[in-house]
N, C-alpha and C positions, 0 to 999 in steps of 0.2 A: 450368588451373584456374578456376576459376570467380570472377567477380569478389566481395567481401563486401558484405552488406547494407549499405546506410546510412541512418543514423539522424540527420537535421538536426536533428531538434526535440528530440534529448536532450542537453539544455546544462543542467538542473537539477542542482542540488545536495540530495540527500534524506539523511533519517538514518532508518535502521531498528532498529527495538525487536523484541530475540526474548526473550521471557521463558522460565527453564526452572525448572518446578516442582520439580523432584528438587534440585537445587541451590542453590535459592531465589535465582537472580540475574536479571536483565535486563541481555542484551549491545545495546551500541549500535554502528551499524557507519553511518560516514559515505560515501556512494556519489556519486562525479561522475560526469557522462554520463548522467542519467536525464529521465524524462519525467514530470510528474506534473501531472493535468490533476483538478482539484476542479471541483465545481458544485453549485447546488442547484437541485433537478427539485420545481416544483410540479404535483400531481396534482389535478385538478377530479373529484370523485363526486357522489352523490346527495344526499349528507348534507355538502357543504361542500369545502373545498380541504384536503390536506396537504401540508406540507412537507416534502423529503426532503435529505440531501445522500447526493452519490455521488463515487467516483474514481477512475480507471485509472492504474497507473503502470508505465510500460516502463522495463524496464532490460536494456540489449542486451547482447551477448556483451562486447563491450570495457568494460563496467563492473563486470566479474568475474562470476565463476560463481558459480552457488548451489549450495550444500552444499561451497563450497571456499571462497570468495572473504567469503560472505554467506550467512545463513539467514535465509530467509522463507517465514512458514508463515501459514495461517490462525489469529487470533487475536492475530496481530504487531500492532503501529503502526507507521506511515509520519508523517513530519513535513517538510515542506520546507524546505530549509535545513540547518544544522549546530544541529541540537537538543541540549538539555542530557541530561546524565546522568540516569537514573532507575534508583531502588533497587528491590529487590522489594518493600519495604515501602511503596513510594509508586505501585508498579505498579499496582493497582486503581482510584486517581484519574487515571492517564492515559488521558482516554475525553475524547473530542472535547467531551460536555457540559460538561468542565471546562476543558479546554486547546484553545482555538480553535486549529484548523489541523491537529489532530490527526485521523488517518484510520487506522480497524480495518479489517484484511485480512481478508476473507470468502475470496476465492479465491485461489489462484496456479496459472497457468497458465504449461508451459514450451512455449516455441514452439521447431519448427525446419523449417529451410529446406535442403533438398538433402541431409538426412540428418545435419544438424551443429545443435547449438544456436544459436539467432539471438538470441532476448531472451527475457526472462522478463516476464511479464503478471500483475498482481494487480490485484485489486479488491474496492469493497465499497459496502454505502450502507446508511444509518441515519436514522431519523426524529430527532424533537428529546427522545425519550425515549432513545436510544441506542440502542435495540432495531434489529436489522438487518429489512429488507423478504425477502418471500419471492422476488421476482427483482424487476426493474429496471422491469417493464411493471405493477405492481401498487400 
């Protein structure tokens, strides 16, 4: 039997928020054993500089299985640590521009190794207005 993959950097606690429009609810799930890397990016263009934020989140299989232990999809939010409860009514204001530290999920990618789920990667990027960029390079 092959040795399991190790994730020595996955030591953080994060809170995942998943809205359900049909039910009018926001599910909050605290996950331990995660890795969340947030950073500020400064892009130089012919018209000046543009600052944006981006993040990458790694949730190894040991932290739970997506679709079974938690749900994470584009449009969801992530917050480092144990975050507050968020209601359907307050969901529209639960964005990085208003709540420092909140990350908006733009992509979710299930990763496999040796034919088995090993981790989930999620990420996103946005500028001061809160809108996402088309790619990490523009």
